[in-house]
ModelCIF file with pLDDT and N, C-alpha, C, O atoms, coordinates in Angstrom:
data_MODEL
#
_entry.id   MODEL 
#
_entity.id                         1 
_entity.type                       polymer 
_entity.pdbx_number_of_molecules   1 
#
_entity_poly.entity_id                      1 
_entity_poly.type                           'polypeptide(L)' 
_entity_poly.nstd_linkage                   no 
_entity_poly.nstd_monomer                   no 
_entity_poly.pdbx_seq_one_letter_code       MLSDYVGADAKLSATLTEYFFGPGADNWKAGDRKLICYLSEPAGKTTGSLRAA 
_entity_poly.pdbx_seq_one_letter_code_can   MLSDYVGADAKLSATLTEYFFGPGADNWKAGDRKLICYLSEPAGKTTGSLRAA 
_entity_poly.pdbx_strand_id                 A 
#
loop_
_entity_poly_seq.entity_id 
_entity_poly_seq.num 
_entity_poly_seq.mon_id 
_entity_poly_seq.hetero 
1 1  MET n 
1 2  LEU n 
1 3  SER n 
1 4  ASP n 
1 5  TYR n 
1 6  VAL n 
1 7  GLY n 
1 8  ALA n 
1 9  ASP n 
1 10 ALA n 
1 11 LYS n 
1 12 LEU n 
1 13 SER n 
1 14 ALA n 
1 15 THR n 
1 16 LEU n 
1 17 THR n 
1 18 GLU n 
1 19 TYR n 
1 20 PHE n 
1 21 PHE n 
1 22 GLY n 
1 23 PRO n 
1 24 GLY n 
1 25 ALA n 
1 26 ASP n 
1 27 ASN n 
1 28 TRP n 
1 29 LYS n 
1 30 ALA n 
1 31 GLY n 
1 32 ASP n 
1 33 ARG n 
1 34 LYS n 
1 35 LEU n 
1 36 ILE n 
1 37 CYS n 
1 38 TYR n 
1 39 LEU n 
1 40 SER n 
1 41 GLU n 
1 42 PRO n 
1 43 ALA n 
1 44 GLY n 
1 45 LYS n 
1 46 THR n 
1 47 THR n 
1 48 GLY n 
1 49 SER n 
1 50 LEU n 
1 51 ARG n 
1 52 ALA n 
1 53 ALA n 
#
_struct_asym.id          A 
_struct_asym.entity_id   1 
#
loop_
_ma_qa_metric.id 
_ma_qa_metric.mode 
_ma_qa_metric.name 
_ma_qa_metric.software_group_id 
_ma_qa_metric.type 
1 global pLDDT . pLDDT 
2 local  pLDDT . pLDDT 
#
_ma_qa_metric_global.metric_id      1 
_ma_qa_metric_global.metric_value   83.43 
_ma_qa_metric_global.model_id       1 
_ma_qa_metric_global.ordinal_id     1 
#
loop_
_ma_qa_metric_local.label_asym_id 
_ma_qa_metric_local.label_comp_id 
_ma_qa_metric_local.label_seq_id 
_ma_qa_metric_local.metric_id 
_ma_qa_metric_local.metric_value 
_ma_qa_metric_local.model_id 
_ma_qa_metric_local.ordinal_id 
A MET 1  2 71.00 1 1  
A LEU 2  2 75.00 1 2  
A SER 3  2 77.00 1 3  
A ASP 4  2 78.00 1 4  
A TYR 5  2 78.00 1 5  
A VAL 6  2 78.00 1 6  
A GLY 7  2 79.00 1 7  
A ALA 8  2 78.00 1 8  
A ASP 9  2 77.00 1 9  
A ALA 10 2 75.00 1 10 
A LYS 11 2 75.00 1 11 
A LEU 12 2 77.00 1 12 
A SER 13 2 75.00 1 13 
A ALA 14 2 80.00 1 14 
A THR 15 2 80.00 1 15 
A LEU 16 2 82.00 1 16 
A THR 17 2 84.00 1 17 
A GLU 18 2 84.00 1 18 
A TYR 19 2 87.00 1 19 
A PHE 20 2 89.00 1 20 
A PHE 21 2 93.00 1 21 
A GLY 22 2 95.00 1 22 
A PRO 23 2 96.00 1 23 
A GLY 24 2 96.00 1 24 
A ALA 25 2 96.00 1 25 
A ASP 26 2 97.00 1 26 
A ASN 27 2 96.00 1 27 
A TRP 28 2 95.00 1 28 
A LYS 29 2 97.00 1 29 
A ALA 30 2 97.00 1 30 
A GLY 31 2 97.00 1 31 
A ASP 32 2 96.00 1 32 
A ARG 33 2 95.00 1 33 
A LYS 34 2 94.00 1 34 
A LEU 35 2 91.00 1 35 
A ILE 36 2 91.00 1 36 
A CYS 37 2 85.00 1 37 
A TYR 38 2 83.00 1 38 
A LEU 39 2 83.00 1 39 
A SER 40 2 82.00 1 40 
A GLU 41 2 83.00 1 41 
A PRO 42 2 83.00 1 42 
A ALA 43 2 80.00 1 43 
A GLY 44 2 79.00 1 44 
A LYS 45 2 78.00 1 45 
A THR 46 2 75.00 1 46 
A THR 47 2 78.00 1 47 
A GLY 48 2 78.00 1 48 
A SER 49 2 79.00 1 49 
A LEU 50 2 77.00 1 50 
A ARG 51 2 77.00 1 51 
A ALA 52 2 69.00 1 52 
A ALA 53 2 52.00 1 53 
#
loop_
_atom_site.group_PDB 
_atom_site.id 
_atom_site.type_symbol 
_atom_site.label_atom_id 
_atom_site.label_alt_id 
_atom_site.label_comp_id 
_atom_site.label_asym_id 
_atom_site.label_entity_id 
_atom_site.label_seq_id 
_atom_site.pdbx_PDB_ins_code 
_atom_site.Cartn_x 
_atom_site.Cartn_y 
_atom_site.Cartn_z 
_atom_site.occupancy 
_atom_site.B_iso_or_equiv 
_atom_site.pdbx_formal_charge 
_atom_site.auth_seq_id 
_atom_site.auth_comp_id 
_atom_site.auth_asym_id 
_atom_site.auth_atom_id 
_atom_site.pdbx_PDB_model_num 
ATOM 1   N N  . MET A 1 1  ? -9.166  0.991   -2.698  1.00 71.00 ? 1  MET A N  1 
ATOM 2   C CA . MET A 1 1  ? -8.577  1.092   -4.019  1.00 71.00 ? 1  MET A CA 1 
ATOM 3   C C  . MET A 1 1  ? -7.395  2.045   -3.989  1.00 71.00 ? 1  MET A C  1 
ATOM 4   O O  . MET A 1 1  ? -7.395  3.042   -3.266  1.00 71.00 ? 1  MET A O  1 
ATOM 5   N N  . LEU A 1 2  ? -6.411  1.727   -4.770  1.00 75.00 ? 2  LEU A N  1 
ATOM 6   C CA . LEU A 1 2  ? -5.224  2.571   -4.838  1.00 75.00 ? 2  LEU A CA 1 
ATOM 7   C C  . LEU A 1 2  ? -5.566  3.973   -5.313  1.00 75.00 ? 2  LEU A C  1 
ATOM 8   O O  . LEU A 1 2  ? -5.010  4.943   -4.798  1.00 75.00 ? 2  LEU A O  1 
ATOM 9   N N  . SER A 1 3  ? -6.464  4.107   -6.280  1.00 77.00 ? 3  SER A N  1 
ATOM 10  C CA . SER A 1 3  ? -6.804  5.438   -6.810  1.00 77.00 ? 3  SER A CA 1 
ATOM 11  C C  . SER A 1 3  ? -7.482  6.314   -5.754  1.00 77.00 ? 3  SER A C  1 
ATOM 12  O O  . SER A 1 3  ? -7.410  7.540   -5.840  1.00 77.00 ? 3  SER A O  1 
ATOM 13  N N  . ASP A 1 4  ? -8.139  5.707   -4.758  1.00 78.00 ? 4  ASP A N  1 
ATOM 14  C CA . ASP A 1 4  ? -8.722  6.490   -3.665  1.00 78.00 ? 4  ASP A CA 1 
ATOM 15  C C  . ASP A 1 4  ? -7.629  7.163   -2.840  1.00 78.00 ? 4  ASP A C  1 
ATOM 16  O O  . ASP A 1 4  ? -7.849  8.225   -2.258  1.00 78.00 ? 4  ASP A O  1 
ATOM 17  N N  . TYR A 1 5  ? -6.467  6.550   -2.793  1.00 78.00 ? 5  TYR A N  1 
ATOM 18  C CA . TYR A 1 5  ? -5.369  7.082   -1.990  1.00 78.00 ? 5  TYR A CA 1 
ATOM 19  C C  . TYR A 1 5  ? -4.501  8.054   -2.783  1.00 78.00 ? 5  TYR A C  1 
ATOM 20  O O  . TYR A 1 5  ? -4.190  9.142   -2.298  1.00 78.00 ? 5  TYR A O  1 
ATOM 21  N N  . VAL A 1 6  ? -4.109  7.676   -3.989  1.00 78.00 ? 6  VAL A N  1 
ATOM 22  C CA . VAL A 1 6  ? -3.179  8.507   -4.769  1.00 78.00 ? 6  VAL A CA 1 
ATOM 23  C C  . VAL A 1 6  ? -3.886  9.473   -5.702  1.00 78.00 ? 6  VAL A C  1 
ATOM 24  O O  . VAL A 1 6  ? -3.255  10.393  -6.223  1.00 78.00 ? 6  VAL A O  1 
ATOM 25  N N  . GLY A 1 7  ? -5.179  9.287   -5.927  1.00 79.00 ? 7  GLY A N  1 
ATOM 26  C CA . GLY A 1 7  ? -5.921  10.137  -6.844  1.00 79.00 ? 7  GLY A CA 1 
ATOM 27  C C  . GLY A 1 7  ? -6.039  9.475   -8.210  1.00 79.00 ? 7  GLY A C  1 
ATOM 28  O O  . GLY A 1 7  ? -5.157  8.722   -8.623  1.00 79.00 ? 7  GLY A O  1 
ATOM 29  N N  . ALA A 1 8  ? -7.115  9.755   -8.894  1.00 78.00 ? 8  ALA A N  1 
ATOM 30  C CA . ALA A 1 8  ? -7.400  9.109   -10.178 1.00 78.00 ? 8  ALA A CA 1 
ATOM 31  C C  . ALA A 1 8  ? -6.414  9.514   -11.267 1.00 78.00 ? 8  ALA A C  1 
ATOM 32  O O  . ALA A 1 8  ? -6.166  8.738   -12.190 1.00 78.00 ? 8  ALA A O  1 
ATOM 33  N N  . ASP A 1 9  ? -5.845  10.719  -11.176 1.00 77.00 ? 9  ASP A N  1 
ATOM 34  C CA . ASP A 1 9  ? -4.949  11.214  -12.217 1.00 77.00 ? 9  ASP A CA 1 
ATOM 35  C C  . ASP A 1 9  ? -3.474  11.134  -11.831 1.00 77.00 ? 9  ASP A C  1 
ATOM 36  O O  . ASP A 1 9  ? -2.643  11.800  -12.448 1.00 77.00 ? 9  ASP A O  1 
ATOM 37  N N  . ALA A 1 10 ? -3.142  10.348  -10.841 1.00 75.00 ? 10 ALA A N  1 
ATOM 38  C CA . ALA A 1 10 ? -1.758  10.252  -10.369 1.00 75.00 ? 10 ALA A CA 1 
ATOM 39  C C  . ALA A 1 10 ? -0.859  9.684   -11.465 1.00 75.00 ? 10 ALA A C  1 
ATOM 40  O O  . ALA A 1 10 ? -1.240  8.765   -12.190 1.00 75.00 ? 10 ALA A O  1 
ATOM 41  N N  . LYS A 1 11 ? 0.316   10.240  -11.565 1.00 75.00 ? 11 LYS A N  1 
ATOM 42  C CA . LYS A 1 11 ? 1.328   9.762   -12.514 1.00 75.00 ? 11 LYS A CA 1 
ATOM 43  C C  . LYS A 1 11 ? 2.317   8.891   -11.735 1.00 75.00 ? 11 LYS A C  1 
ATOM 44  O O  . LYS A 1 11 ? 3.316   9.387   -11.213 1.00 75.00 ? 11 LYS A O  1 
ATOM 45  N N  . LEU A 1 12 ? 2.033   7.607   -11.663 1.00 77.00 ? 12 LEU A N  1 
ATOM 46  C CA . LEU A 1 12 ? 2.842   6.683   -10.890 1.00 77.00 ? 12 LEU A CA 1 
ATOM 47  C C  . LEU A 1 12 ? 3.777   5.892   -11.786 1.00 77.00 ? 12 LEU A C  1 
ATOM 48  O O  . LEU A 1 12 ? 3.473   5.625   -12.948 1.00 77.00 ? 12 LEU A O  1 
ATOM 49  N N  . SER A 1 13 ? 4.912   5.525   -11.230 1.00 75.00 ? 13 SER A N  1 
ATOM 50  C CA . SER A 1 13 ? 5.848   4.667   -11.939 1.00 75.00 ? 13 SER A CA 1 
ATOM 51  C C  . SER A 1 13 ? 5.179   3.326   -12.227 1.00 75.00 ? 13 SER A C  1 
ATOM 52  O O  . SER A 1 13 ? 4.488   2.773   -11.372 1.00 75.00 ? 13 SER A O  1 
ATOM 53  N N  . ALA A 1 14 ? 5.385   2.816   -13.417 1.00 80.00 ? 14 ALA A N  1 
ATOM 54  C CA . ALA A 1 14 ? 4.797   1.523   -13.786 1.00 80.00 ? 14 ALA A CA 1 
ATOM 55  C C  . ALA A 1 14 ? 5.419   0.374   -13.004 1.00 80.00 ? 14 ALA A C  1 
ATOM 56  O O  . ALA A 1 14 ? 4.879   -0.732  -12.991 1.00 80.00 ? 14 ALA A O  1 
ATOM 57  N N  . THR A 1 15 ? 6.555   0.627   -12.350 1.00 80.00 ? 15 THR A N  1 
ATOM 58  C CA . THR A 1 15 ? 7.225   -0.441  -11.613 1.00 80.00 ? 15 THR A CA 1 
ATOM 59  C C  . THR A 1 15 ? 6.890   -0.452  -10.128 1.00 80.00 ? 15 THR A C  1 
ATOM 60  O O  . THR A 1 15 ? 7.411   -1.290  -9.392  1.00 80.00 ? 15 THR A O  1 
ATOM 61  N N  . LEU A 1 16 ? 6.027   0.462   -9.668  1.00 82.00 ? 16 LEU A N  1 
ATOM 62  C CA . LEU A 1 16 ? 5.616   0.426   -8.270  1.00 82.00 ? 16 LEU A CA 1 
ATOM 63  C C  . LEU A 1 16 ? 4.905   -0.886  -7.984  1.00 82.00 ? 16 LEU A C  1 
ATOM 64  O O  . LEU A 1 16 ? 4.153   -1.395  -8.815  1.00 82.00 ? 16 LEU A O  1 
ATOM 65  N N  . THR A 1 17 ? 5.149   -1.418  -6.814  1.00 84.00 ? 17 THR A N  1 
ATOM 66  C CA . THR A 1 17 ? 4.532   -2.671  -6.410  1.00 84.00 ? 17 THR A CA 1 
ATOM 67  C C  . THR A 1 17 ? 3.745   -2.456  -5.127  1.00 84.00 ? 17 THR A C  1 
ATOM 68  O O  . THR A 1 17 ? 4.224   -1.785  -4.213  1.00 84.00 ? 17 THR A O  1 
ATOM 69  N N  . GLU A 1 18 ? 2.554   -3.012  -5.049  1.00 84.00 ? 18 GLU A N  1 
ATOM 70  C CA . GLU A 1 18 ? 1.723   -2.921  -3.853  1.00 84.00 ? 18 GLU A CA 1 
ATOM 71  C C  . GLU A 1 18 ? 2.021   -4.122  -2.953  1.00 84.00 ? 18 GLU A C  1 
ATOM 72  O O  . GLU A 1 18 ? 2.132   -5.257  -3.417  1.00 84.00 ? 18 GLU A O  1 
ATOM 73  N N  . TYR A 1 19 ? 2.147   -3.843  -1.661  1.00 87.00 ? 19 TYR A N  1 
ATOM 74  C CA . TYR A 1 19 ? 2.377   -4.887  -0.675  1.00 87.00 ? 19 TYR A CA 1 
ATOM 75  C C  . TYR A 1 19 ? 1.399   -4.698  0.478   1.00 87.00 ? 19 TYR A C  1 
ATOM 76  O O  . TYR A 1 19 ? 0.832   -3.618  0.643   1.00 87.00 ? 19 TYR A O  1 
ATOM 77  N N  . PHE A 1 20 ? 1.202   -5.724  1.262   1.00 89.00 ? 20 PHE A N  1 
ATOM 78  C CA . PHE A 1 20 ? 0.379   -5.576  2.460   1.00 89.00 ? 20 PHE A CA 1 
ATOM 79  C C  . PHE A 1 20 ? 0.797   -6.587  3.511   1.00 89.00 ? 20 PHE A C  1 
ATOM 80  O O  . PHE A 1 20 ? 1.322   -7.656  3.203   1.00 89.00 ? 20 PHE A O  1 
ATOM 81  N N  . PHE A 1 21 ? 0.550   -6.221  4.757   1.00 93.00 ? 21 PHE A N  1 
ATOM 82  C CA . PHE A 1 21 ? 0.714   -7.100  5.916   1.00 93.00 ? 21 PHE A CA 1 
ATOM 83  C C  . PHE A 1 21 ? -0.654  -7.265  6.542   1.00 93.00 ? 21 PHE A C  1 
ATOM 84  O O  . PHE A 1 21 ? -1.433  -6.315  6.618   1.00 93.00 ? 21 PHE A O  1 
ATOM 85  N N  . GLY A 1 22 ? -0.939  -8.461  6.986   1.00 95.00 ? 22 GLY A N  1 
ATOM 86  C CA . GLY A 1 22 ? -2.197  -8.707  7.683   1.00 95.00 ? 22 GLY A CA 1 
ATOM 87  C C  . GLY A 1 22 ? -1.947  -9.543  8.922   1.00 95.00 ? 22 GLY A C  1 
ATOM 88  O O  . GLY A 1 22 ? -0.837  -10.027 9.141   1.00 95.00 ? 22 GLY A O  1 
ATOM 89  N N  . PRO A 1 23 ? -2.962  -9.707  9.715   1.00 96.00 ? 23 PRO A N  1 
ATOM 90  C CA . PRO A 1 23 ? -2.807  -10.489 10.941  1.00 96.00 ? 23 PRO A CA 1 
ATOM 91  C C  . PRO A 1 23 ? -2.586  -11.973 10.641  1.00 96.00 ? 23 PRO A C  1 
ATOM 92  O O  . PRO A 1 23 ? -3.031  -12.487 9.615   1.00 96.00 ? 23 PRO A O  1 
ATOM 93  N N  . GLY A 1 24 ? -1.899  -12.638 11.545  1.00 96.00 ? 24 GLY A N  1 
ATOM 94  C CA . GLY A 1 24 ? -1.720  -14.077 11.438  1.00 96.00 ? 24 GLY A CA 1 
ATOM 95  C C  . GLY A 1 24 ? -3.041  -14.799 11.703  1.00 96.00 ? 24 GLY A C  1 
ATOM 96  O O  . GLY A 1 24 ? -4.031  -14.180 12.092  1.00 96.00 ? 24 GLY A O  1 
ATOM 97  N N  . ALA A 1 25 ? -3.041  -16.092 11.492  1.00 96.00 ? 25 ALA A N  1 
ATOM 98  C CA . ALA A 1 25 ? -4.271  -16.886 11.611  1.00 96.00 ? 25 ALA A CA 1 
ATOM 99  C C  . ALA A 1 25 ? -4.917  -16.772 12.993  1.00 96.00 ? 25 ALA A C  1 
ATOM 100 O O  . ALA A 1 25 ? -6.135  -16.634 13.102  1.00 96.00 ? 25 ALA A O  1 
ATOM 101 N N  . ASP A 1 26 ? -4.101  -16.828 14.041  1.00 97.00 ? 26 ASP A N  1 
ATOM 102 C CA . ASP A 1 26 ? -4.668  -16.749 15.399  1.00 97.00 ? 26 ASP A CA 1 
ATOM 103 C C  . ASP A 1 26 ? -5.290  -15.376 15.659  1.00 97.00 ? 26 ASP A C  1 
ATOM 104 O O  . ASP A 1 26 ? -6.375  -15.288 16.233  1.00 97.00 ? 26 ASP A O  1 
ATOM 105 N N  . ASN A 1 27 ? -4.623  -14.328 15.249  1.00 96.00 ? 27 ASN A N  1 
ATOM 106 C CA . ASN A 1 27 ? -5.172  -12.984 15.436  1.00 96.00 ? 27 ASN A CA 1 
ATOM 107 C C  . ASN A 1 27 ? -6.420  -12.774 14.590  1.00 96.00 ? 27 ASN A C  1 
ATOM 108 O O  . ASN A 1 27 ? -7.360  -12.110 15.027  1.00 96.00 ? 27 ASN A O  1 
ATOM 109 N N  . TRP A 1 28 ? -6.438  -13.329 13.395  1.00 95.00 ? 28 TRP A N  1 
ATOM 110 C CA . TRP A 1 28 ? -7.616  -13.216 12.534  1.00 95.00 ? 28 TRP A CA 1 
ATOM 111 C C  . TRP A 1 28 ? -8.817  -13.881 13.222  1.00 95.00 ? 28 TRP A C  1 
ATOM 112 O O  . TRP A 1 28 ? -9.916  -13.325 13.250  1.00 95.00 ? 28 TRP A O  1 
ATOM 113 N N  . LYS A 1 29 ? -8.589  -15.071 13.771  1.00 97.00 ? 29 LYS A N  1 
ATOM 114 C CA . LYS A 1 29 ? -9.658  -15.769 14.485  1.00 97.00 ? 29 LYS A CA 1 
ATOM 115 C C  . LYS A 1 29 ? -10.152 -14.965 15.687  1.00 97.00 ? 29 LYS A C  1 
ATOM 116 O O  . LYS A 1 29 ? -11.315 -15.068 16.079  1.00 97.00 ? 29 LYS A O  1 
ATOM 117 N N  . ALA A 1 30 ? -9.258  -14.166 16.265  1.00 97.00 ? 30 ALA A N  1 
ATOM 118 C CA . ALA A 1 30 ? -9.610  -13.343 17.426  1.00 97.00 ? 30 ALA A CA 1 
ATOM 119 C C  . ALA A 1 30 ? -10.288 -12.029 17.022  1.00 97.00 ? 30 ALA A C  1 
ATOM 120 O O  . ALA A 1 30 ? -10.670 -11.238 17.884  1.00 97.00 ? 30 ALA A O  1 
ATOM 121 N N  . GLY A 1 31 ? -10.438 -11.795 15.706  1.00 97.00 ? 31 GLY A N  1 
ATOM 122 C CA . GLY A 1 31 ? -11.163 -10.617 15.243  1.00 97.00 ? 31 GLY A CA 1 
ATOM 123 C C  . GLY A 1 31 ? -10.318 -9.485  14.691  1.00 97.00 ? 31 GLY A C  1 
ATOM 124 O O  . GLY A 1 31 ? -10.864 -8.464  14.272  1.00 97.00 ? 31 GLY A O  1 
ATOM 125 N N  . ASP A 1 32 ? -8.996  -9.638  14.679  1.00 96.00 ? 32 ASP A N  1 
ATOM 126 C CA . ASP A 1 32 ? -8.121  -8.594  14.133  1.00 96.00 ? 32 ASP A CA 1 
ATOM 127 C C  . ASP A 1 32 ? -8.212  -8.609  12.613  1.00 96.00 ? 32 ASP A C  1 
ATOM 128 O O  . ASP A 1 32 ? -7.872  -9.607  11.978  1.00 96.00 ? 32 ASP A O  1 
ATOM 129 N N  . ARG A 1 33 ? -8.669  -7.511  12.034  1.00 95.00 ? 33 ARG A N  1 
ATOM 130 C CA . ARG A 1 33 ? -8.814  -7.422  10.579  1.00 95.00 ? 33 ARG A CA 1 
ATOM 131 C C  . ARG A 1 33 ? -8.030  -6.259  9.975   1.00 95.00 ? 33 ARG A C  1 
ATOM 132 O O  . ARG A 1 33 ? -8.277  -5.868  8.834   1.00 95.00 ? 33 ARG A O  1 
ATOM 133 N N  . LYS A 1 34 ? -7.098  -5.712  10.731  1.00 94.00 ? 34 LYS A N  1 
ATOM 134 C CA . LYS A 1 34 ? -6.323  -4.567  10.241  1.00 94.00 ? 34 LYS A CA 1 
ATOM 135 C C  . LYS A 1 34 ? -5.291  -5.017  9.221   1.00 94.00 ? 34 LYS A C  1 
ATOM 136 O O  . LYS A 1 34 ? -4.601  -6.019  9.411   1.00 94.00 ? 34 LYS A O  1 
ATOM 137 N N  . LEU A 1 35 ? -5.200  -4.250  8.122   1.00 91.00 ? 35 LEU A N  1 
ATOM 138 C CA . LEU A 1 35 ? -4.185  -4.474  7.102   1.00 91.00 ? 35 LEU A CA 1 
ATOM 139 C C  . LEU A 1 35 ? -3.322  -3.237  6.989   1.00 91.00 ? 35 LEU A C  1 
ATOM 140 O O  . LEU A 1 35 ? -3.807  -2.117  7.146   1.00 91.00 ? 35 LEU A O  1 
ATOM 141 N N  . ILE A 1 36 ? -2.059  -3.433  6.719   1.00 91.00 ? 36 ILE A N  1 
ATOM 142 C CA . ILE A 1 36 ? -1.147  -2.334  6.428   1.00 91.00 ? 36 ILE A CA 1 
ATOM 143 C C  . ILE A 1 36 ? -0.730  -2.494  4.972   1.00 91.00 ? 36 ILE A C  1 
ATOM 144 O O  . ILE A 1 36 ? -0.131  -3.500  4.593   1.00 91.00 ? 36 ILE A O  1 
ATOM 145 N N  . CYS A 1 37 ? -1.053  -1.492  4.165   1.00 85.00 ? 37 CYS A N  1 
ATOM 146 C CA . CYS A 1 37 ? -0.740  -1.524  2.743   1.00 85.00 ? 37 CYS A CA 1 
ATOM 147 C C  . CYS A 1 37 ? 0.305   -0.462  2.428   1.00 85.00 ? 37 CYS A C  1 
ATOM 148 O O  . CYS A 1 37 ? 0.300   0.617   3.020   1.00 85.00 ? 37 CYS A O  1 
ATOM 149 N N  . TYR A 1 38 ? 1.198   -0.769  1.498   1.00 83.00 ? 38 TYR A N  1 
ATOM 150 C CA . TYR A 1 38 ? 2.186   0.222   1.090   1.00 83.00 ? 38 TYR A CA 1 
ATOM 151 C C  . TYR A 1 38 ? 2.638   -0.032  -0.333  1.00 83.00 ? 38 TYR A C  1 
ATOM 152 O O  . TYR A 1 38 ? 2.448   -1.115  -0.887  1.00 83.00 ? 38 TYR A O  1 
ATOM 153 N N  . LEU A 1 39 ? 3.241   0.994   -0.911  1.00 83.00 ? 39 LEU A N  1 
ATOM 154 C CA . LEU A 1 39 ? 3.795   0.920   -2.262  1.00 83.00 ? 39 LEU A CA 1 
ATOM 155 C C  . LEU A 1 39 ? 5.308   0.955   -2.158  1.00 83.00 ? 39 LEU A C  1 
ATOM 156 O O  . LEU A 1 39 ? 5.862   1.618   -1.282  1.00 83.00 ? 39 LEU A O  1 
ATOM 157 N N  . SER A 1 40 ? 5.969   0.247   -3.047  1.00 82.00 ? 40 SER A N  1 
ATOM 158 C CA . SER A 1 40 ? 7.419   0.243   -3.056  1.00 82.00 ? 40 SER A CA 1 
ATOM 159 C C  . SER A 1 40 ? 7.923   0.265   -4.493  1.00 82.00 ? 40 SER A C  1 
ATOM 160 O O  . SER A 1 40 ? 7.254   -0.206  -5.413  1.00 82.00 ? 40 SER A O  1 
ATOM 161 N N  . GLU A 1 41 ? 9.093   0.810   -4.660  1.00 83.00 ? 41 GLU A N  1 
ATOM 162 C CA . GLU A 1 41 ? 9.768   0.849   -5.959  1.00 83.00 ? 41 GLU A CA 1 
ATOM 163 C C  . GLU A 1 41 ? 10.906  -0.167  -5.883  1.00 83.00 ? 41 GLU A C  1 
ATOM 164 O O  . GLU A 1 41 ? 11.956  0.134   -5.317  1.00 83.00 ? 41 GLU A O  1 
ATOM 165 N N  . PRO A 1 42 ? 10.717  -1.363  -6.443  1.00 83.00 ? 42 PRO A N  1 
ATOM 166 C CA . PRO A 1 42 ? 11.744  -2.406  -6.335  1.00 83.00 ? 42 PRO A CA 1 
ATOM 167 C C  . PRO A 1 42 ? 13.102  -2.001  -6.912  1.00 83.00 ? 42 PRO A C  1 
ATOM 168 O O  . PRO A 1 42 ? 14.131  -2.535  -6.497  1.00 83.00 ? 42 PRO A O  1 
ATOM 169 N N  . ALA A 1 43 ? 13.116  -1.080  -7.850  1.00 80.00 ? 43 ALA A N  1 
ATOM 170 C CA . ALA A 1 43 ? 14.368  -0.692  -8.496  1.00 80.00 ? 43 ALA A CA 1 
ATOM 171 C C  . ALA A 1 43 ? 15.189  0.298   -7.679  1.00 80.00 ? 43 ALA A C  1 
ATOM 172 O O  . ALA A 1 43 ? 16.340  0.563   -8.028  1.00 80.00 ? 43 ALA A O  1 
ATOM 173 N N  . GLY A 1 44 ? 14.638  0.849   -6.608  1.00 79.00 ? 44 GLY A N  1 
ATOM 174 C CA . GLY A 1 44 ? 15.425  1.805   -5.849  1.00 79.00 ? 44 GLY A CA 1 
ATOM 175 C C  . GLY A 1 44 ? 14.660  2.449   -4.721  1.00 79.00 ? 44 GLY A C  1 
ATOM 176 O O  . GLY A 1 44 ? 13.500  2.129   -4.460  1.00 79.00 ? 44 GLY A O  1 
ATOM 177 N N  . LYS A 1 45 ? 15.340  3.369   -4.057  1.00 78.00 ? 45 LYS A N  1 
ATOM 178 C CA . LYS A 1 45 ? 14.791  4.050   -2.896  1.00 78.00 ? 45 LYS A CA 1 
ATOM 179 C C  . LYS A 1 45 ? 13.751  5.074   -3.299  1.00 78.00 ? 45 LYS A C  1 
ATOM 180 O O  . LYS A 1 45 ? 13.892  5.750   -4.319  1.00 78.00 ? 45 LYS A O  1 
ATOM 181 N N  . THR A 1 46 ? 12.704  5.186   -2.492  1.00 75.00 ? 46 THR A N  1 
ATOM 182 C CA . THR A 1 46 ? 11.700  6.221   -2.689  1.00 75.00 ? 46 THR A CA 1 
ATOM 183 C C  . THR A 1 46 ? 11.594  7.060   -1.417  1.00 75.00 ? 46 THR A C  1 
ATOM 184 O O  . THR A 1 46 ? 11.905  6.588   -0.324  1.00 75.00 ? 46 THR A O  1 
ATOM 185 N N  . THR A 1 47 ? 11.163  8.277   -1.566  1.00 78.00 ? 47 THR A N  1 
ATOM 186 C CA . THR A 1 47 ? 10.942  9.153   -0.417  1.00 78.00 ? 47 THR A CA 1 
ATOM 187 C C  . THR A 1 47 ? 9.635   9.880   -0.609  1.00 78.00 ? 47 THR A C  1 
ATOM 188 O O  . THR A 1 47 ? 9.149   10.011  -1.733  1.00 78.00 ? 47 THR A O  1 
ATOM 189 N N  . GLY A 1 48 ? 9.064   10.352  0.475   1.00 78.00 ? 48 GLY A N  1 
ATOM 190 C CA . GLY A 1 48 ? 7.836   11.131  0.388   1.00 78.00 ? 48 GLY A CA 1 
ATOM 191 C C  . GLY A 1 48 ? 6.596   10.262  0.328   1.00 78.00 ? 48 GLY A C  1 
ATOM 192 O O  . GLY A 1 48 ? 6.640   9.049   0.529   1.00 78.00 ? 48 GLY A O  1 
ATOM 193 N N  . SER A 1 49 ? 5.488   10.931  0.043   1.00 79.00 ? 49 SER A N  1 
ATOM 194 C CA . SER A 1 49 ? 4.199   10.272  0.014   1.00 79.00 ? 49 SER A CA 1 
ATOM 195 C C  . SER A 1 49 ? 3.609   10.316  -1.386  1.00 79.00 ? 49 SER A C  1 
ATOM 196 O O  . SER A 1 49 ? 3.869   11.246  -2.149  1.00 79.00 ? 49 SER A O  1 
ATOM 197 N N  . LEU A 1 50 ? 2.817   9.312   -1.716  1.00 77.00 ? 50 LEU A N  1 
ATOM 198 C CA . LEU A 1 50 ? 2.109   9.283   -2.991  1.00 77.00 ? 50 LEU A CA 1 
ATOM 199 C C  . LEU A 1 50 ? 0.647   9.651   -2.801  1.00 77.00 ? 50 LEU A C  1 
ATOM 200 O O  . LEU A 1 50 ? -0.136  9.602   -3.749  1.00 77.00 ? 50 LEU A O  1 
ATOM 201 N N  . ARG A 1 51 ? 0.279   10.017  -1.588  1.00 77.00 ? 51 ARG A N  1 
ATOM 202 C CA . ARG A 1 51 ? -1.114  10.345  -1.294  1.00 77.00 ? 51 ARG A CA 1 
ATOM 203 C C  . ARG A 1 51 ? -1.556  11.600  -2.037  1.00 77.00 ? 51 ARG A C  1 
ATOM 204 O O  . ARG A 1 51 ? -0.810  12.575  -2.132  1.00 77.00 ? 51 ARG A O  1 
ATOM 205 N N  . ALA A 1 52 ? -2.773  11.563  -2.561  1.00 69.00 ? 52 ALA A N  1 
ATOM 206 C CA . ALA A 1 52 ? -3.338  12.705  -3.286  1.00 69.00 ? 52 ALA A CA 1 
ATOM 207 C C  . ALA A 1 52 ? -3.403  13.917  -2.364  1.00 69.00 ? 52 ALA A C  1 
ATOM 208 O O  . ALA A 1 52 ? -3.747  13.800  -1.188  1.00 69.00 ? 52 ALA A O  1 
ATOM 209 N N  . ALA A 1 53 ? -3.073  15.059  -2.904  1.00 52.00 ? 53 ALA A N  1 
ATOM 210 C CA . ALA A 1 53 ? -3.096  16.296  -2.112  1.00 52.00 ? 53 ALA A CA 1 
ATOM 211 C C  . ALA A 1 53 ? -4.514  16.830  -2.009  1.00 52.00 ? 53 ALA A C  1 
ATOM 212 O O  . ALA A 1 53 ? -4.740  17.865  -1.382  1.00 52.00 ? 53 ALA A O  1 
#
């Protein structure tokens, strides 16, 4: 869950978008289940981390 990463009381931009990458079909069949998740601000550049301190 996003709140597990940024914290339940995080003040996030309403325009942040969640994205993820996952393994292709062949890698999935081979057992690869790793996902890479990230947040992005479509309206502009972001810097730093949103992870809860």
